[in-house]
C-alpha positions as CSV (number, residue, x, y, z in Angstrom):
1,M,0.0,0.0,0.0
2,A,1.0,3.6,-0.5
3,P,2.6,5.3,2.5
4,S,-0.4,7.7,2.6
5,D,-2.8,4.8,2.9
6,K,-0.8,3.3,5.7
7,E,-1.0,6.6,7.5
8,V,-4.7,6.9,7.1
9,L,-5.3,3.3,8.3
10,A,-3.2,4.0,11.4
11,R,-5.8,6.5,12.5
12,E,-8.1,4.9,15.1
13,D,-11.1,7.0,14.0
14,F,-10.7,5.9,10.4
15,A,-10.0,2.3,11.2
16,E,-13.3,2.1,13.2
17,V,-15.3,3.6,10.4
18,L,-13.7,1.2,7.9
19,R,-14.4,-1.8,10.1
20,E,-18.1,-0.8,10.5
21,S,-18.4,0.0,6.7
22,V,-16.9,-3.3,5.5
23,L,-19.2,-5.3,7.9
24,E,-22.2,-3.4,6.6
25,E,-21.3,-3.5,2.9
26,T,-20.7,-7.3,3.0
27,R,-23.7,-8.1,5.2
28,N,-25.5,-9.8,2.3
29,G,-22.4,-11.1,0.6
30,V,-19.5,-9.8,-1.4
31,W,-21.1,-9.7,-4.8
32,G,-21.4,-5.9,-5.0
33,W,-17.7,-5.8,-4.3
34,V,-17.1,-8.4,-7.0
35,D,-19.2,-6.5,-9.5
36,D,-17.1,-3.4,-8.7
37,D,-13.9,-5.2,-9.5
38,I,-15.3,-6.8,-12.7
39,A,-16.1,-3.2,-13.9
40,F,-12.3,-2.8,-14.4
41,I,-12.3,-5.2,-17.3
42,T,-15.9,-5.5,-18.7
43,P,-18.3,-3.1,-20.4
44,W,-20.6,-1.2,-18.1
45,G,-23.7,-1.6,-20.3
46,F,-23.9,2.1,-21.3
47,D,-21.7,4.7,-23.0
48,L,-20.1,7.0,-20.5
49,S,-20.1,9.8,-23.1
50,T,-23.9,9.9,-22.7
51,I,-23.7,11.1,-19.1
52,T,-25.1,14.7,-18.9
53,V,-25.1,15.3,-15.1
54,P,-22.2,16.8,-13.2
55,V,-19.6,14.1,-12.3
56,Q,-16.5,14.3,-10.1
57,V,-13.8,11.7,-10.7
58,R,-11.3,11.2,-7.9
59,Y,-8.3,8.9,-8.0
60,G,-4.8,8.6,-6.6
61,T,-1.8,8.0,-8.7
62,S,-0.2,5.8,-6.0
63,D,-3.3,3.6,-5.6
64,V,-2.5,-0.1,-5.6
65,L,-6.1,-1.2,-5.2
66,V,-7.7,0.6,-8.2
67,P,-5.4,1.2,-11.1
68,P,-4.9,4.9,-11.7
69,A,-5.4,4.1,-15.4
70,H,-9.1,3.3,-14.5
71,G,-9.6,6.8,-13.0
72,E,-7.9,8.3,-16.1
73,W,-10.2,6.3,-18.4
74,I,-13.3,7.4,-16.6
75,A,-12.1,11.0,-16.5
76,G,-11.6,10.9,-20.2
77,A,-14.8,9.2,-21.0
78,V,-17.3,11.3,-19.1
79,P,-17.9,14.7,-20.8
80,G,-17.0,17.7,-18.6
81,A,-16.0,15.5,-15.7
82,D,-14.4,17.5,-12.8
83,V,-11.2,15.5,-12.3
84,R,-9.4,15.4,-9.0
85,S,-6.2,13.3,-8.9
86,S,-3.5,13.3,-6.3
87,G,-0.2,11.5,-5.7
88,L,-1.9,9.7,-2.8
89,G,-3.1,6.2,-2.6
90,H,-6.6,4.6,-2.5
91,L,-7.8,6.4,0.6
92,G,-6.6,9.9,-0.4
93,D,-6.8,12.5,2.3
94,P,-10.1,11.7,3.9
95,D,-10.5,14.9,5.8
96,A,-9.6,17.3,3.0
97,D,-11.3,15.2,0.4
98,L,-14.6,15.2,2.4
99,V,-14.5,19.0,2.7
100,E,-13.7,19.4,-1.0
101,S,-16.4,17.0,-2.1
102,L,-19.1,18.5,0.0
103,A,-18.2,22.0,-1.3
104,W,-18.4,20.6,-4.9
105,L,-21.7,18.9,-4.2
106,T,-23.3,22.0,-2.7
107,A,-22.0,24.5,-5.2
108,D,-24.6,26.3,-7.3
109,D,-22.9,25.1,-10.6
110,A,-22.7,21.4,-9.6
């Protein structure tokens, strides 16, 4: 894992949220997670260029869990996507990313 991910995972507050989230998201099985991984290599069933709503794409160039090329592909395929990439790993900077995402979601032009 990227050093930035190890740093985030060492935070007790984040570790607790992650434990609770994984338990909840896998309560009925892991098939949603499997489908998410399959999306790296199979068609999605629609053309991303037809998306007309605002989309923000976030990815870390040091991510070892989701290939950065996948974020680049989505960013290039969705018209007008607001692309936010960083040199961080999969978890980014949870505090700063949350503030930035909430500001984007609540902006008048989003």
